[in-house]
ROZAVO-117656 format. One line per field, with one value per residue: residue in one letter; residue number from 0; x, y, z of N, C-alpha, C in turn. Coordinates in steps of 0.02 Angstrom, whole numbers. Each point is the difference from the previous one (the first is absolute). Layout:
REM ROZAVO-117656
code <- [A|...]
pos <- [NUM|...]
npx <- [X|...]
npy <- [Y|...]
npz <- [Z|...]
capx <- [X|...]
capy <- [Y|...]
capz <- [Z|...]
cpx <- [X|...]
cpy <- [Y|...]
cpz <- [Z|...]
REM end
This chain:
REM ROZAVO-117656
code <- [M|R|Q|V|S|G|V|A|Q|L|R|T|P|R|P|D|D|L|L|W|P|G|S|S|L|L|L|T|V|E|E|V|R|Q|L|W|A|F|V|H|G|D|I|M|D|G|G|I|R|T|Q|L|R|A|S|L|G|L|C|P|R|H|T|W|V|Y|A|V|V|E|I|E|L|W|Q|D|G|A|G|V|R|A|G|H|Q|P|F|D|V|T|V|L|Y|Q|D|L|L|D|H|V|A|V|G|L|T|R|P|R|T|L|F|R|R|Y|P|E|S|I|L|T|P|S|G|P|C|R|V|C|A|E|V|V|P|P|G|N|S|G|M|R|L|G|Y|A|A|S|N|S|A|A|L|T|D|E|A|N|L|L|T|W|T|Q|R|W|C|V|E|T|A|P|I|W|R|P|L|A|C|P|M|C|E|A|D|T|R|Q|M|G|H|P|I|D|E|P|G|L|L|C|R|T|H|L|M|G|L|G|R|L|S|A|D|L|R|E|E|V|E|A|R|L|R|Q|L|Q|K|R|M|H|R|L|N|S|S|M|T|Q|Y|G|A|P|A|T|P|H|D|D|A|S|W|V|E|T|L|G|F|F|A|G|W|G|L|P|L|H|L|A|D|L|T|A|H|A|D|E|R|T|I]
pos <- [0|1|2|3|4|5|6|7|8|9|10|11|12|13|14|15|16|17|18|19|20|21|22|23|24|25|26|27|28|29|30|31|32|33|34|35|36|37|38|39|40|41|42|43|44|45|46|47|48|49|50|51|52|53|54|55|56|57|58|59|60|61|62|63|64|65|66|67|68|69|70|71|72|73|74|75|76|77|78|79|80|81|82|83|84|85|86|87|88|89|90|91|92|93|94|95|96|97|98|99|100|101|102|103|104|105|106|107|108|109|110|111|112|113|114|115|116|117|118|119|120|121|122|123|124|125|126|127|128|129|130|131|132|133|134|135|136|137|138|139|140|141|142|143|144|145|146|147|148|149|150|151|152|153|154|155|156|157|158|159|160|161|162|163|164|165|166|167|168|169|170|171|172|173|174|175|176|177|178|179|180|181|182|183|184|185|186|187|188|189|190|191|192|193|194|195|196|197|198|199|200|201|202|203|204|205|206|207|208|209|210|211|212|213|214|215|216|217|218|219|220|221|222|223|224|225|226|227|228|229|230|231|232|233|234|235|236|237|238|239|240|241|242|243|244|245|246|247|248|249|250|251|252|253|254|255|256|257|258|259|260|261|262|263|264|265|266|267|268|269|270|271|272|273|274|275|276]
npx <- [42|-22|46|-41|7|-2|-42|-37|1|-60|-26|11|-48|-42|-34|1|56|-14|48|47|-33|22|63|-11|29|43|-3|-36|45|-31|-2|62|16|-40|23|61|-22|-21|51|15|-57|15|15|17|11|-59|18|61|-27|-41|53|29|-60|-4|63|-35|20|56|33|3|36|-40|-43|40|10|-63|-12|37|-23|-60|2|29|-38|-56|49|-41|-24|-64|-13|-5|-18|-39|-32|10|-57|-49|11|24|37|4|13|35|34|-1|6|48|23|-16|30|46|8|-10|42|35|-23|13|-65|-20|26|-35|40|-16|-6|66|-13|20|-38|-11|15|-35|61|-25|62|43|57|-4|40|-30|-54|36|21|53|-16|42|50|-52|9|40|5|12|-18|33|-41|-16|9|-32|52|-39|58|21|-60|6|63|-22|-52|44|26|-62|45|-36|-14|59|24|-42|13|64|-1|-40|47|16|-19|33|54|-28|-6|60|-14|-33|-33|18|-8|49|33|-52|14|63|-25|-34|17|-64|-13|-58|44|-62|4|33|-39|51|-2|59|18|-27|26|51|-34|-6|-63|-6|0|-61|9|28|-48|-41|31|2|-63|-12|38|-29|-57|21|21|-58|-27|34|-16|-60|6|22|-46|-42|31|-8|-48|1|-66|13|-39|50|22|-46|31|-63|2|61|-32|-43|52|39|-45|-8|64|9|-53|21|62|-21|23|15|-3|-50|-30|20|-15|-56|-7|17|-34|-53|12|6|-52|-28|25|-24|-45]
npy <- [-60|49|42|34|38|61|-30|19|60|-7|50|50|-41|27|41|31|-32|-47|-6|-43|-21|53|3|-66|-25|2|-64|-16|-29|31|54|-10|-11|50|41|-24|-2|63|10|-36|35|50|27|-64|20|-34|-16|-11|-32|-24|-12|-25|-27|-15|-19|-23|-61|29|28|65|7|-39|38|53|-7|-17|49|42|-26|-3|60|25|-35|4|-43|-49|-6|-6|-7|53|34|-52|46|24|-28|44|-65|-8|52|-28|-56|30|39|-56|-37|42|-2|-64|-8|43|-29|-58|19|25|-57|-19|-17|59|-15|-27|-51|13|58|-1|-13|65|-20|-34|63|-3|-19|-59|-14|-22|28|-57|27|59|-39|-30|57|-33|41|48|-39|-31|-34|-51|-65|29|-62|5|10|-62|36|41|26|26|4|-59|-25|31|-19|-58|-2|27|-44|-25|-45|-52|25|29|-58|-32|41|-4|-66|2|42|-10|-58|-12|33|0|-60|22|-9|52|-23|-57|30|26|-30|-41|23|-6|-59|19|-61|-13|17|10|-15|-13|-47|57|23|-5|-58|15|24|-55|-34|37|-22|-46|23|-56|34|-15|55|30|-24|16|60|3|-20|39|46|-13|-2|54|27|-20|17|56|7|-19|38|49|-15|-5|56|0|-32|-65|6|50|40|21|37|46|52|7|-65|6|54|-49|-37|39|2|-66|-13|38|-33|-59|12|35|51|11|-66|-17|54|-18|-64|21|44|-50|-42|41|12|-67|-7|50|-31|-50|48]
npz <- [0|-38|22|39|-52|25|42|-52|26|27|-37|41|24|-43|40|-60|12|-44|45|-19|54|31|16|2|-53|49|-18|53|38|49|-38|-20|62|18|-46|12|63|-4|-43|54|1|40|-59|-3|61|3|62|-22|-52|46|39|-54|-9|64|-5|-53|17|-14|50|-17|55|36|-32|1|66|4|-44|35|57|-27|-27|53|40|-35|-2|14|-62|-13|-64|-39|55|15|33|62|19|-2|4|61|-16|-60|33|48|-40|-37|54|19|-62|-1|59|-20|-60|30|48|-51|-23|62|-1|20|60|49|-15|-62|31|1|-65|1|50|-56|-12|56|17|15|-19|45|-18|-32|-44|1|2|-48|-27|17|50|-21|17|-30|55|-12|-16|-59|-16|-58|-51|21|56|-42|-31|46|34|-25|12|57|5|-21|43|43|-41|6|-18|17|60|2|-21|40|50|-17|-10|51|18|-64|28|58|-22|-61|32|19|64|-26|53|-28|-56|34|-48|9|62|-21|-20|53|20|-9|63|-32|-46|-24|46|11|47|43|32|26|-59|-23|51|-18|-53|48|-3|-35|-56|-23|-37|52|39|-50|-3|66|6|-53|30|58|-35|-32|57|24|-58|2|64|-19|-54|40|45|-51|-19|66|-35|4|-3|39|-33|-40|50|-11|-29|-23|-13|-24|-24|-7|20|-38|-50|10|11|-55|-23|22|-21|-52|-37|63|10|-42|23|60|-11|-30|50|42|-39|-2|64|7|-42|35|54|-36|-12]
capx <- [-42|38|-15|-28|45|-22|-71|-24|-47|-54|2|-41|-69|-39|-63|-52|22|-15|62|19|12|68|47|46|-28|27|-42|32|5|-62|-51|14|-15|-72|-28|24|-46|-67|-5|5|-61|-51|-52|-47|-45|-64|-10|46|-27|-54|33|31|-54|-18|54|16|69|47|9|38|69|7|-24|57|50|-25|19|73|25|-15|34|73|25|-27|45|-22|-72|-23|-10|56|51|25|22|2|-64|-48|-54|-44|-28|-57|-54|-34|-29|-58|-56|-16|-30|-70|-32|-13|-45|-68|-22|-16|-64|-50|-51|8|-36|1|67|49|-39|38|39|72|31|38|70|32|12|-35|43|71|48|22|72|13|-21|41|71|26|37|72|20|-30|46|-27|20|-53|23|-36|-37|42|66|38|41|-39|45|26|-56|-13|51|-16|-61|11|30|-57|21|-53|-58|13|-4|-71|-30|27|-24|-72|-15|-38|-71|-34|12|-54|-58|16|-40|32|17|60|57|6|12|-61|-29|30|-21|-69|-49|-47|15|-56|-20|-35|30|72|25|10|-53|5|-21|-72|-31|5|-52|-63|-52|14|-59|-12|41|69|4|-3|65|50|-17|18|73|21|-17|49|61|-9|8|71|38|-14|43|68|7|-1|63|51|-12|33|-33|-31|25|43|-34|14|29|-52|-9|59|-6|-62|12|23|-59|-44|30|-3|-67|-12|52|35|46|66|57|15|21|68|45|2|38|71|28|0|53|63|8|18|70|45|-3]
capy <- [60|62|47|64|58|56|-2|69|21|44|68|9|7|59|-22|-16|-55|-68|-35|-55|31|4|37|-46|-58|-62|-47|-27|-73|-27|4|-52|-65|-8|-2|-60|-53|16|-20|-73|-37|30|31|-51|-17|36|48|56|38|42|55|45|41|51|50|19|-20|22|72|22|-23|-73|-20|3|-47|-65|-8|-1|-64|-53|11|-4|-62|-61|-3|-48|-2|-15|58|25|27|-58|21|72|27|8|-48|3|68|5|-41|37|65|-12|-9|64|42|-21|17|72|17|-20|45|67|-1|-34|47|20|-39|30|-7|31|54|32|-51|15|-23|-59|22|8|-64|-11|-43|21|-34|-63|0|47|-31|-58|17|3|63|-4|-6|-58|-57|-64|-21|7|-31|15|-56|-58|15|42|53|61|57|-3|14|72|33|-11|36|72|24|22|-7|-24|44|60|-18|-4|67|42|-27|12|70|36|-18|17|67|47|-17|6|48|65|26|-35|22|73|32|12|63|52|-9|22|-53|8|-46|-45|-29|-62|-64|0|6|-62|-12|46|66|-3|5|70|40|-6|-35|-2|-1|-64|-2|-13|-70|-42|6|-38|-71|-22|-6|-59|-60|-6|-23|-69|-42|1|-37|-72|-23|0|-57|-59|-4|-26|-71|-40|0|65|40|56|62|59|54|28|-48|5|60|0|-8|64|43|-24|17|73|18|-19|19|61|-9|25|-43|-3|67|12|-43|24|63|-16|-20|58|46|-32|6|69|11|-35|33]
capz <- [0|-2|53|-22|2|-40|-15|-3|51|-22|25|60|-23|18|29|-49|-43|22|-15|43|65|23|-42|-32|-34|28|35|60|2|27|-53|-50|32|-1|-68|-34|22|-27|-70|-6|12|43|-40|-23|55|-7|54|-12|-57|27|36|-49|-30|49|4|-69|-11|52|3|-58|0|-5|-66|-46|25|-23|-70|-5|25|-48|-64|7|30|-32|-57|-51|-10|-68|-43|-39|45|38|66|14|-23|56|-8|59|3|-46|27|53|-19|-42|46|31|-52|-4|63|1|-55|20|53|-26|-38|41|26|70|50|67|28|-45|-30|-54|-36|0|62|-17|-11|66|33|63|41|0|-44|31|10|55|62|17|3|69|9|12|70|33|1|-23|-66|-50|-62|-61|-29|-14|28|-47|28|-12|-11|-68|-45|4|-41|-71|-17|1|-63|-42|-70|-45|9|-39|-70|-16|2|-54|-64|-9|17|-52|2|63|26|-15|40|72|37|-5|66|23|-40|8|-64|-38|21|-40|-70|-7|2|57|54|12|-63|15|-15|3|68|37|50|57|-20|-12|67|21|-32|37|-38|-71|-43|-32|-60|18|22|-60|-35|37|-7|-67|-4|38|-39|-54|32|21|-60|-20|51|-10|-55|25|44|-42|-37|44|8|-51|-65|-12|-57|23|18|-40|42|44|54|44|41|40|72|25|4|54|64|5|22|69|48|-20|-55|18|-18|-72|-24|22|-37|-69|0|10|-64|-45|20|-16|-72|-15|19|-47|-66]
cpx <- [44|-21|-28|53|-28|-74|-28|-51|-55|11|-44|-72|-32|-68|-52|21|-25|59|4|17|73|45|47|-37|20|-53|39|2|-66|-57|10|-16|-75|-28|23|-41|-69|-8|6|-63|-54|-59|-53|-49|-63|-10|45|-26|-57|29|28|-52|-19|53|19|74|43|3|42|72|5|-32|59|56|-18|21|75|28|-12|41|75|23|-24|35|-25|-75|-17|-8|64|57|31|29|1|-63|-52|-60|-49|-34|-61|-58|-40|-36|-52|-63|-22|-30|-74|-39|-19|-49|-72|-27|-20|-67|-55|-51|12|-43|3|70|54|-38|35|44|76|34|40|74|39|10|-38|40|72|40|26|74|19|-15|47|75|23|40|74|14|-31|48|-34|21|-60|28|-41|-36|48|73|43|37|-34|44|27|-55|-16|51|-17|-62|11|36|-52|14|-58|-62|9|-6|-73|-30|23|-26|-72|-20|-37|-74|-33|8|-54|-62|12|-43|35|16|59|62|4|8|-64|-35|26|-21|-74|-51|-47|15|-57|-26|-32|39|76|27|9|-55|2|-24|-73|-37|0|-51|-66|-50|16|-65|-8|42|72|8|-1|65|53|-14|20|76|24|-16|49|66|-4|10|73|43|-13|43|73|12|2|66|56|-10|28|-31|-33|32|45|-40|19|33|-52|-16|57|-5|-57|13|25|-59|-44|28|3|-68|-9|49|36|57|73|57|12|20|72|49|6|41|74|33|4|57|69|15|21|74|49|1|57]
cpy <- [63|46|64|53|54|-3|71|14|43|70|4|12|65|-24|-21|-54|-66|-43|-63|31|-1|35|-45|-55|-66|-42|-24|-76|-31|4|-55|-69|-14|-9|-61|-61|10|-24|-75|-36|33|27|-51|-20|43|53|61|42|46|60|51|41|56|56|28|-14|20|76|22|-26|-75|-27|-2|-47|-71|-13|-5|-67|-55|8|-10|-71|-64|-8|-45|1|-16|65|24|24|-54|21|75|34|-2|-46|4|68|6|-43|40|62|-6|-7|66|49|-17|22|75|19|-18|48|68|2|-34|51|16|-43|37|-1|31|54|30|-52|12|-20|-65|17|6|-68|-5|-47|22|-38|-61|1|48|-33|-56|15|7|65|-11|-5|-58|-60|-63|-14|6|-26|23|-62|-56|12|40|55|67|60|1|14|75|40|-5|40|75|27|25|-8|-17|44|64|-15|-4|71|43|-24|19|73|38|-15|25|73|50|-12|6|53|68|32|-37|24|76|35|17|65|57|-4|15|-55|11|-51|-48|-29|-67|-61|-2|7|-69|-5|51|70|2|6|73|45|-1|-40|4|-1|-69|-7|-18|-72|-48|2|-42|-74|-27|-8|-61|-64|-10|-26|-74|-47|-3|-39|-75|-27|-2|-61|-65|-9|-28|-74|-37|7|67|36|55|63|55|52|31|-48|5|60|-3|-7|66|47|-20|16|75|23|-14|32|65|-17|18|-42|-3|67|13|-42|22|64|-12|-17|58|48|-30|4|70|13|-32|31|50]
cpz <- [0|57|-29|4|-44|-18|3|54|-31|26|62|-21|24|26|-51|-48|28|-21|41|67|20|-51|-39|-35|32|35|61|-3|24|-52|-52|29|-2|-71|-38|20|-30|-71|-9|23|41|-41|-21|55|-3|53|-9|-58|24|37|-50|-37|48|3|-68|-16|59|0|-60|-2|-14|-64|-49|23|-23|-72|-8|21|-51|-64|7|19|-34|-67|-57|-6|-72|-39|-32|46|44|68|7|-26|56|-4|59|5|-45|23|51|-28|-56|43|30|-50|-7|61|1|-55|17|52|-25|-36|39|26|73|45|67|28|-45|-40|-61|-34|3|65|-11|-10|66|33|66|46|-6|-52|36|16|57|68|22|2|73|8|12|75|37|-6|-27|-72|-48|-66|-59|-26|-20|21|-49|36|-15|-13|-70|-51|-1|-41|-74|-20|-4|-61|-49|-75|-46|5|-41|-75|-23|-6|-58|-68|-14|12|-56|1|64|20|-18|42|74|32|-1|68|31|-37|0|-67|-37|21|-43|-73|-10|0|60|53|15|-65|13|-19|8|71|32|54|56|-20|-21|67|23|-31|38|-40|-74|-40|-31|-63|16|24|-59|-39|35|-7|-68|-7|38|-36|-57|28|19|-60|-21|50|-6|-57|21|44|-40|-38|43|16|-61|-69|-17|-60|27|14|-49|44|46|57|50|46|50|75|30|9|58|68|10|24|74|49|-17|-47|17|-25|-76|-29|18|-41|-73|-5|10|-67|-48|17|-14|-74|-20|14|-49|-69|-7]
REM end
């Protein structure tokens, strides 16, 4: 395993930004230990799936950590890429796309007066609840006695995650939440363009019009179809994914967890290219 060196740091977040929480992209050993076990089967448990619907997946940070851990560490797989791909991520978030889309169009009831309340988690992030705080004593083995520290060093390189984000950026970047991307404010894009805001910024609008709910529901259904094709492409007999399919997981996680990480990784590459000209 290679050691982390020179891992880029995020800029200091501003209050109105929806960024990966904290000031660093570094994953902790405990986060990797938890998520590496998570991708090895927890998601397939029916009770856990119910919990994940209530919490709308994981918190913003651990949504992206989940994807990074799977993409960076899962070296072998089916499909054209044969590894380093978000298979488990697409399984979970296809389900959550359907869950939210159904909720946005469900008739009002006594217990759910506002359909947009489906955008608000009703349970805690599973990983946040299980991560052992620093300083706690006791042996904590990784999944199948894996070396969590070495896996963390490898995951923190973000090599394959950045490659995915950069390759698909021409497709997903025009669809990124304009409130997550500071540059769009300077380009004159509206901050409440229907269907483009991420989940958190949609929640910030308060009550949503029926038209806006329909716009969001339609976008989520389109994402769900593309993610299904992407997931199928990672199986033995699935057809190859299109570039739009490849971008679907970034768009979906951007919707649920904010766009801070892919925007940052795409910008890192763009700035590096500028320096080499």
